[in-house]
Structure formats: C-alpha cells, structure tokens
Backbone as XML, in Angstrom:
<?xml version="1.0"?>
<chain id="A" units="angstrom">
  <residue number="1" name="TYR">
    <atom name="N" x="-11.151" y="13.923" z="25.795"/>
    <atom name="CA" x="-10.877" y="14.069" z="27.198"/>
    <atom name="C" x="-12.178" y="14.099" z="27.976"/>
  </residue>
  <residue number="2" name="ILE">
    <atom name="N" x="-12.090" y="13.868" z="29.268"/>
    <atom name="CA" x="-13.257" y="13.939" z="30.155"/>
    <atom name="C" x="-12.976" y="14.999" z="31.205"/>
  </residue>
  <residue number="3" name="SER">
    <atom name="N" x="-13.955" y="15.843" z="31.438"/>
    <atom name="CA" x="-13.851" y="16.877" z="32.458"/>
    <atom name="C" x="-14.822" y="16.546" z="33.580"/>
  </residue>
  <residue number="4" name="LEU">
    <atom name="N" x="-14.347" y="16.572" z="34.810"/>
    <atom name="CA" x="-15.205" y="16.310" z="35.958"/>
    <atom name="C" x="-15.436" y="17.598" z="36.731"/>
  </residue>
  <residue number="5" name="THR">
    <atom name="N" x="-16.666" y="17.807" z="37.146"/>
    <atom name="CA" x="-17.019" y="18.938" z="37.993"/>
    <atom name="C" x="-17.483" y="18.372" z="39.323"/>
  </residue>
  <residue number="6" name="LEU">
    <atom name="N" x="-16.897" y="18.853" z="40.396"/>
    <atom name="CA" x="-17.252" y="18.376" z="41.731"/>
    <atom name="C" x="-17.760" y="19.540" z="42.561"/>
  </residue>
  <residue number="7" name="ASP">
    <atom name="N" x="-18.714" y="19.262" z="43.418"/>
    <atom name="CA" x="-19.209" y="20.279" z="44.334"/>
    <atom name="C" x="-19.633" y="19.580" z="45.619"/>
  </residue>
  <residue number="8" name="THR">
    <atom name="N" x="-19.272" y="20.160" z="46.742"/>
    <atom name="CA" x="-19.682" y="19.610" z="48.031"/>
    <atom name="C" x="-20.436" y="20.674" z="48.801"/>
  </residue>
  <residue number="9" name="TRP">
    <atom name="N" x="-21.374" y="20.252" z="49.591"/>
    <atom name="CA" x="-22.127" y="21.178" z="50.420"/>
    <atom name="C" x="-22.782" y="20.388" z="51.539"/>
  </residue>
  <residue number="10" name="SER">
    <atom name="N" x="-23.343" y="21.128" z="52.498"/>
    <atom name="CA" x="-24.060" y="20.511" z="53.614"/>
    <atom name="C" x="-25.469" y="21.056" z="53.667"/>
  </residue>
  <residue number="11" name="SER">
    <atom name="N" x="-26.381" y="20.212" z="54.066"/>
    <atom name="CA" x="-27.771" y="20.636" z="54.234"/>
    <atom name="C" x="-27.884" y="21.451" z="55.522"/>
  </residue>
  <residue number="12" name="PRO">
    <atom name="N" x="-29.015" y="22.125" z="55.721"/>
    <atom name="CA" x="-29.206" y="22.881" z="56.970"/>
    <atom name="C" x="-29.073" y="22.018" z="58.231"/>
  </residue>
  <residue number="13" name="ILE">
    <atom name="N" x="-29.304" y="20.708" z="58.093"/>
    <atom name="CA" x="-29.130" y="19.829" z="59.257"/>
    <atom name="C" x="-27.797" y="19.069" z="59.182"/>
  </residue>
  <residue number="14" name="HIS">
    <atom name="N" x="-26.861" y="19.630" z="58.428"/>
    <atom name="CA" x="-25.467" y="19.169" z="58.352"/>
    <atom name="C" x="-25.281" y="17.793" z="57.716"/>
  </residue>
  <residue number="15" name="LEU">
    <atom name="N" x="-26.160" y="17.417" z="56.799"/>
    <atom name="CA" x="-25.937" y="16.201" z="56.020"/>
    <atom name="C" x="-25.007" y="16.546" z="54.860"/>
  </residue>
  <residue number="16" name="PRO">
    <atom name="N" x="-23.920" y="15.797" z="54.686"/>
    <atom name="CA" x="-22.981" y="16.114" z="53.601"/>
    <atom name="C" x="-23.480" y="15.608" z="52.248"/>
  </residue>
  <residue number="17" name="TYR">
    <atom name="N" x="-23.203" y="16.387" z="51.210"/>
    <atom name="CA" x="-23.560" y="16.008" z="49.842"/>
    <atom name="C" x="-22.348" y="16.197" z="48.936"/>
  </residue>
  <residue number="18" name="LEU">
    <atom name="N" x="-22.238" y="15.344" z="47.933"/>
    <atom name="CA" x="-21.197" y="15.451" z="46.921"/>
    <atom name="C" x="-21.865" y="15.297" z="45.565"/>
  </residue>
  <residue number="19" name="GLY">
    <atom name="N" x="-21.663" y="16.285" z="44.703"/>
    <atom name="CA" x="-22.191" y="16.211" z="43.344"/>
    <atom name="C" x="-21.044" y="16.044" z="42.361"/>
  </residue>
  <residue number="20" name="ILE">
    <atom name="N" x="-21.155" y="15.098" z="41.461"/>
    <atom name="CA" x="-20.126" y="14.855" z="40.445"/>
    <atom name="C" x="-20.798" y="14.875" z="39.074"/>
  </residue>
  <residue number="21" name="THR">
    <atom name="N" x="-20.245" y="15.674" z="38.174"/>
    <atom name="CA" x="-20.760" y="15.756" z="36.813"/>
    <atom name="C" x="-19.605" y="15.506" z="35.851"/>
  </residue>
  <residue number="22" name="ALA">
    <atom name="N" x="-19.823" y="14.682" z="34.837"/>
    <atom name="CA" x="-18.791" y="14.404" z="33.834"/>
    <atom name="C" x="-19.214" y="15.006" z="32.496"/>
  </residue>
  <residue number="23" name="HIS">
    <atom name="N" x="-18.241" y="15.585" z="31.800"/>
    <atom name="CA" x="-18.478" y="16.181" z="30.480"/>
    <atom name="C" x="-17.446" y="15.597" z="29.510"/>
  </residue>
  <residue number="24" name="TRP">
    <atom name="N" x="-17.870" y="15.281" z="28.311"/>
    <atom name="CA" x="-16.909" y="14.810" z="27.327"/>
    <atom name="C" x="-17.335" y="15.257" z="25.930"/>
  </residue>
  <residue number="25" name="GLU">
    <atom name="N" x="-16.339" y="15.629" z="25.169"/>
    <atom name="CA" x="-16.520" y="16.043" z="23.774"/>
    <atom name="C" x="-17.680" y="17.025" z="23.585"/>
  </residue>
  <residue number="26" name="ILE">
    <atom name="N" x="-17.717" y="18.061" z="24.409"/>
    <atom name="CA" x="-18.823" y="19.016" z="24.292"/>
    <atom name="C" x="-18.371" y="20.410" z="23.859"/>
  </residue>
  <residue number="27" name="GLU">
    <atom name="N" x="-17.063" y="20.612" z="23.706"/>
    <atom name="CA" x="-16.560" y="21.953" z="23.376"/>
    <atom name="C" x="-17.258" y="22.560" z="22.170"/>
  </residue>
  <residue number="28" name="SER">
    <atom name="N" x="-17.450" y="21.789" z="21.124"/>
    <atom name="CA" x="-18.045" y="22.333" z="19.900"/>
    <atom name="C" x="-19.541" y="22.619" z="20.057"/>
  </residue>
  <residue number="29" name="LYS">
    <atom name="N" x="-20.149" y="22.108" z="21.110"/>
    <atom name="CA" x="-21.586" y="22.287" z="21.323"/>
    <atom name="C" x="-21.910" y="23.444" z="22.268"/>
  </residue>
  <residue number="30" name="ILE">
    <atom name="N" x="-20.906" y="24.052" z="22.882"/>
    <atom name="CA" x="-21.137" y="25.126" z="23.857"/>
    <atom name="C" x="-21.244" y="26.461" z="23.137"/>
  </residue>
  <residue number="31" name="SER">
    <atom name="N" x="-22.338" y="27.155" z="23.352"/>
    <atom name="CA" x="-22.482" y="28.491" z="22.760"/>
    <atom name="C" x="-22.444" y="29.575" z="23.828"/>
  </residue>
  <residue number="32" name="THR">
    <atom name="N" x="-22.898" y="29.265" z="25.039"/>
    <atom name="CA" x="-22.965" y="30.254" z="26.110"/>
    <atom name="C" x="-22.663" y="29.584" z="27.443"/>
  </residue>
  <residue number="33" name="ILE">
    <atom name="N" x="-21.957" y="30.319" z="28.302"/>
    <atom name="CA" x="-21.654" y="29.828" z="29.643"/>
    <atom name="C" x="-22.140" y="30.877" z="30.632"/>
  </residue>
  <residue number="34" name="VAL">
    <atom name="N" x="-22.962" y="30.465" z="31.591"/>
    <atom name="CA" x="-23.442" y="31.365" z="32.641"/>
    <atom name="C" x="-22.606" y="31.087" z="33.883"/>
  </residue>
  <residue number="35" name="THR">
    <atom name="N" x="-21.975" y="32.131" z="34.426"/>
    <atom name="CA" x="-21.093" y="31.961" z="35.581"/>
    <atom name="C" x="-21.379" y="33.021" z="36.632"/>
  </residue>
  <residue number="36" name="ASP">
    <atom name="N" x="-20.823" y="32.786" z="37.828"/>
    <atom name="CA" x="-20.837" y="33.850" z="38.820"/>
    <atom name="C" x="-19.684" y="34.797" z="38.484"/>
  </residue>
  <residue number="37" name="ASN">
    <atom name="N" x="-19.432" y="35.767" z="39.330"/>
    <atom name="CA" x="-18.428" y="36.783" z="39.004"/>
    <atom name="C" x="-17.140" y="36.641" z="39.801"/>
  </residue>
  <residue number="38" name="SER">
    <atom name="N" x="-16.881" y="35.459" z="40.318"/>
    <atom name="CA" x="-15.644" y="35.241" z="41.050"/>
    <atom name="C" x="-14.458" y="35.372" z="40.104"/>
  </residue>
  <residue number="39" name="SER">
    <atom name="N" x="-13.367" y="35.919" z="40.619"/>
    <atom name="CA" x="-12.199" y="36.139" z="39.763"/>
    <atom name="C" x="-11.647" y="34.824" z="39.222"/>
  </residue>
  <residue number="40" name="ASN">
    <atom name="N" x="-11.698" y="33.753" z="40.019"/>
    <atom name="CA" x="-11.180" y="32.468" z="39.534"/>
    <atom name="C" x="-12.045" y="31.905" z="38.404"/>
  </residue>
  <residue number="41" name="ILE">
    <atom name="N" x="-13.351" y="32.150" z="38.459"/>
    <atom name="CA" x="-14.251" y="31.683" z="37.400"/>
    <atom name="C" x="-14.000" y="32.478" z="36.118"/>
  </residue>
  <residue number="42" name="LYS">
    <atom name="N" x="-13.835" y="33.792" z="36.254"/>
    <atom name="CA" x="-13.550" y="34.631" z="35.081"/>
    <atom name="C" x="-12.246" y="34.191" z="34.418"/>
  </residue>
  <residue number="43" name="LYS">
    <atom name="N" x="-11.236" y="33.922" z="35.248"/>
    <atom name="CA" x="-9.936" y="33.501" z="34.712"/>
    <atom name="C" x="-10.060" y="32.162" z="33.977"/>
  </residue>
  <residue number="44" name="ALA">
    <atom name="N" x="-10.777" y="31.220" z="34.584"/>
    <atom name="CA" x="-10.959" y="29.908" z="33.946"/>
    <atom name="C" x="-11.684" y="30.054" z="32.619"/>
  </residue>
  <residue number="45" name="TYR">
    <atom name="N" x="-12.710" y="30.894" z="32.584"/>
    <atom name="CA" x="-13.446" y="31.108" z="31.334"/>
    <atom name="C" x="-12.518" y="31.693" z="30.269"/>
  </residue>
  <residue number="46" name="ASN">
    <atom name="N" x="-11.737" y="32.687" z="30.637"/>
    <atom name="CA" x="-10.832" y="33.319" z="29.669"/>
    <atom name="C" x="-9.827" y="32.324" z="29.103"/>
  </residue>
  <residue number="47" name="GLU">
    <atom name="N" x="-9.406" y="31.369" z="29.913"/>
    <atom name="CA" x="-8.469" y="30.355" z="29.437"/>
    <atom name="C" x="-9.147" y="29.347" z="28.504"/>
  </residue>
  <residue number="48" name="LEU">
    <atom name="N" x="-10.431" y="29.090" z="28.710"/>
    <atom name="CA" x="-11.156" y="28.131" z="27.867"/>
    <atom name="C" x="-11.390" y="28.643" z="26.451"/>
  </residue>
  <residue number="49" name="GLU">
    <atom name="N" x="-11.712" y="29.925" z="26.342"/>
    <atom name="CA" x="-12.037" y="30.538" z="25.052"/>
    <atom name="C" x="-13.152" y="29.765" z="24.343"/>
  </residue>
  <residue number="50" name="ILE">
    <atom name="N" x="-14.194" y="29.424" z="25.092"/>
    <atom name="CA" x="-15.334" y="28.694" z="24.532"/>
    <atom name="C" x="-16.597" y="29.504" z="24.779"/>
  </residue>
  <residue number="51" name="GLY">
    <atom name="N" x="-17.393" y="29.689" z="23.754"/>
    <atom name="CA" x="-18.702" y="30.316" z="23.913"/>
    <atom name="C" x="-18.653" y="31.734" z="24.447"/>
  </residue>
  <residue number="52" name="LYS">
    <atom name="N" x="-19.828" y="32.259" z="24.690"/>
    <atom name="CA" x="-19.981" y="33.605" z="25.230"/>
    <atom name="C" x="-20.272" y="33.483" z="26.723"/>
  </residue>
  <residue number="53" name="ARG">
    <atom name="N" x="-19.630" y="34.317" z="27.550"/>
    <atom name="CA" x="-19.851" y="34.288" z="28.996"/>
    <atom name="C" x="-20.931" y="35.292" z="29.371"/>
  </residue>
  <residue number="54" name="ILE">
    <atom name="N" x="-21.912" y="34.836" z="30.140"/>
    <atom name="CA" x="-22.950" y="35.720" z="30.663"/>
    <atom name="C" x="-22.867" y="35.668" z="32.187"/>
  </residue>
  <residue number="55" name="PRO">
    <atom name="N" x="-22.615" y="36.821" z="32.834"/>
    <atom name="CA" x="-22.571" y="36.813" z="34.301"/>
    <atom name="C" x="-23.952" y="36.512" z="34.883"/>
  </residue>
  <residue number="56" name="TYR">
    <atom name="N" x="-23.986" y="35.724" z="35.923"/>
    <atom name="CA" x="-25.219" y="35.355" z="36.599"/>
    <atom name="C" x="-25.752" y="36.590" z="37.319"/>
  </residue>
  <residue number="57" name="PHE">
    <atom name="N" x="-26.920" y="37.079" z="36.902"/>
    <atom name="CA" x="-27.460" y="38.344" z="37.395"/>
    <atom name="C" x="-27.649" y="38.350" z="38.905"/>
  </residue>
  <residue number="58" name="ALA">
    <atom name="N" x="-28.184" y="37.270" z="39.463"/>
    <atom name="CA" x="-28.445" y="37.243" z="40.906"/>
    <atom name="C" x="-27.151" y="37.397" z="41.694"/>
  </residue>
  <residue number="59" name="HIS">
    <atom name="N" x="-26.066" y="36.799" z="41.217"/>
    <atom name="CA" x="-24.781" y="36.920" z="41.906"/>
    <atom name="C" x="-24.251" y="38.339" z="41.801"/>
  </residue>
  <residue number="60" name="THR">
    <atom name="N" x="-24.388" y="38.942" z="40.629"/>
    <atom name="CA" x="-23.969" y="40.330" z="40.441"/>
    <atom name="C" x="-24.752" y="41.239" z="41.378"/>
  </residue>
  <residue number="61" name="LEU">
    <atom name="N" x="-26.045" y="41.029" z="41.461"/>
    <atom name="CA" x="-26.894" y="41.830" z="42.341"/>
    <atom name="C" x="-26.503" y="41.628" z="43.801"/>
  </residue>
  <residue number="62" name="GLN">
    <atom name="N" x="-26.256" y="40.388" z="44.195"/>
    <atom name="CA" x="-25.859" y="40.097" z="45.568"/>
    <atom name="C" x="-24.560" y="40.814" z="45.925"/>
  </residue>
  <residue number="63" name="LEU">
    <atom name="N" x="-23.573" y="40.776" z="45.036"/>
    <atom name="CA" x="-22.301" y="41.436" z="45.300"/>
    <atom name="C" x="-22.480" y="42.940" z="45.447"/>
  </residue>
  <residue number="64" name="SER">
    <atom name="N" x="-23.308" y="43.528" z="44.601"/>
    <atom name="CA" x="-23.560" y="44.970" z="44.666"/>
    <atom name="C" x="-24.238" y="45.349" z="45.971"/>
  </residue>
  <residue number="65" name="ILE">
    <atom name="N" x="-25.240" y="44.585" z="46.360"/>
    <atom name="CA" x="-25.962" y="44.876" z="47.602"/>
    <atom name="C" x="-25.044" y="44.708" z="48.801"/>
  </residue>
  <residue number="66" name="LYS">
    <atom name="N" x="-24.249" y="43.635" z="48.819"/>
    <atom name="CA" x="-23.332" y="43.407" z="49.940"/>
    <atom name="C" x="-22.344" y="44.552" z="50.069"/>
  </residue>
  <residue number="67" name="LYS">
    <atom name="N" x="-21.819" y="45.018" z="48.954"/>
    <atom name="CA" x="-20.857" y="46.118" z="48.977"/>
    <atom name="C" x="-21.480" y="47.360" z="49.610"/>
  </residue>
  <residue number="68" name="GLU">
    <atom name="N" x="-22.709" y="47.670" z="49.225"/>
    <atom name="CA" x="-23.383" y="48.850" z="49.774"/>
    <atom name="C" x="-23.778" y="48.641" z="51.230"/>
  </residue>
  <residue number="69" name="LEU">
    <atom name="N" x="-24.205" y="47.433" z="51.591"/>
    <atom name="CA" x="-24.553" y="47.165" z="52.986"/>
    <atom name="C" x="-23.334" y="47.280" z="53.893"/>
  </residue>
  <residue number="70" name="ASP">
    <atom name="N" x="-22.169" y="46.873" z="53.395"/>
    <atom name="CA" x="-20.938" y="47.033" z="54.166"/>
    <atom name="C" x="-20.670" y="48.506" z="54.441"/>
  </residue>
  <residue number="71" name="LYS">
    <atom name="N" x="-20.901" y="49.357" z="53.448"/>
    <atom name="CA" x="-20.708" y="50.799" z="53.634"/>
    <atom name="C" x="-21.694" y="51.345" z="54.663"/>
  </residue>
  <residue number="72" name="ILE">
    <atom name="N" x="-22.949" y="50.893" z="54.585"/>
    <atom name="CA" x="-23.973" y="51.355" z="55.524"/>
    <atom name="C" x="-23.628" y="50.906" z="56.940"/>
  </residue>
  <residue number="73" name="GLU">
    <atom name="N" x="-23.143" y="49.676" z="57.086"/>
    <atom name="CA" x="-22.762" y="49.168" z="58.402"/>
    <atom name="C" x="-21.623" y="49.999" z="58.986"/>
  </residue>
  <residue number="74" name="LEU">
    <atom name="N" x="-20.651" y="50.351" z="58.164"/>
    <atom name="CA" x="-19.540" y="51.187" z="58.616"/>
    <atom name="C" x="-20.051" y="52.553" z="59.068"/>
  </residue>
  <residue number="75" name="LEU">
    <atom name="N" x="-20.945" y="53.149" z="58.302"/>
    <atom name="CA" x="-21.522" y="54.442" z="58.660"/>
    <atom name="C" x="-22.323" y="54.340" z="59.958"/>
  </residue>
  <residue number="76" name="ALA">
    <atom name="N" x="-23.099" y="53.274" z="60.121"/>
    <atom name="CA" x="-23.881" y="53.077" z="61.345"/>
    <atom name="C" x="-22.963" y="52.943" z="62.556"/>
  </residue>
  <residue number="77" name="ASP">
    <atom name="N" x="-21.854" y="52.229" z="62.415"/>
    <atom name="CA" x="-20.892" y="52.096" z="63.511"/>
    <atom name="C" x="-20.300" y="53.449" z="63.886"/>
  </residue>
  <residue number="78" name="LYS">
    <atom name="N" x="-19.972" y="54.256" z="62.896"/>
    <atom name="CA" x="-19.428" y="55.591" z="63.169"/>
    <atom name="C" x="-20.459" y="56.446" z="63.904"/>
  </residue>
  <residue number="79" name="CYS">
    <atom name="N" x="-21.726" y="56.340" z="63.503"/>
    <atom name="CA" x="-22.794" y="57.094" z="64.168"/>
    <atom name="C" x="-22.943" y="56.647" z="65.619"/>
  </residue>
  <residue number="80" name="LYS">
    <atom name="N" x="-22.873" y="55.345" z="65.868"/>
    <atom name="CA" x="-22.969" y="54.823" z="67.237"/>
    <atom name="C" x="-21.838" y="55.364" z="68.097"/>
  </residue>
  <residue number="81" name="HIS">
    <atom name="N" x="-20.623" y="55.365" z="67.553"/>
    <atom name="CA" x="-19.472" y="55.879" z="68.298"/>
    <atom name="C" x="-19.635" y="57.368" z="68.587"/>
  </residue>
  <residue number="82" name="LEU">
    <atom name="N" x="-20.140" y="58.112" z="67.642"/>
    <atom name="CA" x="-20.357" y="59.546" z="67.833"/>
    <atom name="C" x="-21.405" y="59.788" z="68.912"/>
  </residue>
  <residue number="83" name="ILE">
    <atom name="N" x="-22.492" y="59.040" z="68.877"/>
    <atom name="CA" x="-23.549" y="59.190" z="69.886"/>
    <atom name="C" x="-23.011" y="58.840" z="71.271"/>
  </residue>
  <residue number="84" name="THR">
    <atom name="N" x="-22.235" y="57.769" z="71.361"/>
    <atom name="CA" x="-21.635" y="57.381" z="72.639"/>
    <atom name="C" x="-20.705" y="58.476" z="73.136"/>
  </residue>
  <residue number="85" name="PHE">
    <atom name="N" x="-19.890" y="59.010" z="72.246"/>
    <atom name="CA" x="-18.954" y="60.077" z="72.612"/>
    <atom name="C" x="-19.706" y="61.302" z="73.127"/>
  </residue>
  <residue number="86" name="LEU">
    <atom name="N" x="-20.738" y="61.715" z="72.406"/>
    <atom name="CA" x="-21.508" y="62.894" z="72.810"/>
    <atom name="C" x="-22.272" y="62.638" z="74.103"/>
  </residue>
  <residue number="87" name="SER">
    <atom name="N" x="-22.779" y="61.433" z="74.291"/>
    <atom name="CA" x="-23.496" y="61.091" z="75.525"/>
    <atom name="C" x="-22.553" y="61.113" z="76.716"/>
  </residue>
  <residue number="88" name="ASP">
    <atom name="N" x="-21.353" y="60.566" z="76.549"/>
    <atom name="CA" x="-20.362" y="60.573" z="77.625"/>
    <atom name="C" x="-19.932" y="61.988" z="77.953"/>
  </residue>
  <residue number="89" name="ASP">
    <atom name="N" x="-19.841" y="62.848" z="76.945"/>
    <atom name="CA" x="-19.420" y="64.234" z="77.136"/>
    <atom name="C" x="-20.453" y="64.997" z="77.965"/>
  </residue>
  <residue number="90" name="LYS">
    <atom name="N" x="-21.734" y="64.727" z="77.778"/>
    <atom name="CA" x="-22.797" y="65.409" z="78.523"/>
    <atom name="C" x="-22.820" y="64.983" z="79.986"/>
  </residue>
  <residue number="91" name="LYS">
    <atom name="N" x="-22.364" y="63.774" z="80.279"/>
    <atom name="CA" x="-22.366" y="63.258" z="81.647"/>
    <atom name="C" x="-21.314" y="63.942" z="82.510"/>
  </residue>
  <residue number="92" name="LYS">
    <atom name="N" x="-20.328" y="64.551" z="81.887"/>
    <atom name="CA" x="-19.220" y="65.168" z="82.642"/>
    <atom name="C" x="-19.576" y="66.501" z="83.159"/>
  </residue>
</chain>
C-alpha cells in the first residue's frame, strides 16, 4: 500500500504551500515515531501499533506553558476588575 501525508500552510506574506510525502512498504523499518501531543495523533498512533512513540518535547513544553499562561491571564483579569471596583468605590 501507499500512504500519503499532506500538509498545507501559508508563509508570513500569505503565499500558499502544499507538501506531499509518499510512504510505501516501510512498516517493518519503523522503530520510533516522534509526534505532537494532539489527541487525534495519539489515537492514530495507537491504531497503527508500529514502533515506539516519543512525544515531541517542544510541543509538550508549549502546551504546558500555554496552560499556565491562561491561568495567569485569568488571574490578571480578576485583579483588574478588583482594582476597578475598589477605585470606583473610593470615588463615591
């Protein structure tokens, strides 16, 4: 069988790109697969049952940082609302 991998993206100046990769008869040659941590990627890997999966460290780190930054942003918004509330209260 032949497996095709497609990816599309745009450059910073909005030029479109399409990448196509073909794979054939490589199952027996795969020992390790490096992936991001998306649930669809994990599911696809589990269905393949080929090689060992290694999560891509940079993606794992990015997800962890984003999760914490979201919490910090929420806390900062609450602080802003509290300051506004207290400032309005002093004006009365």
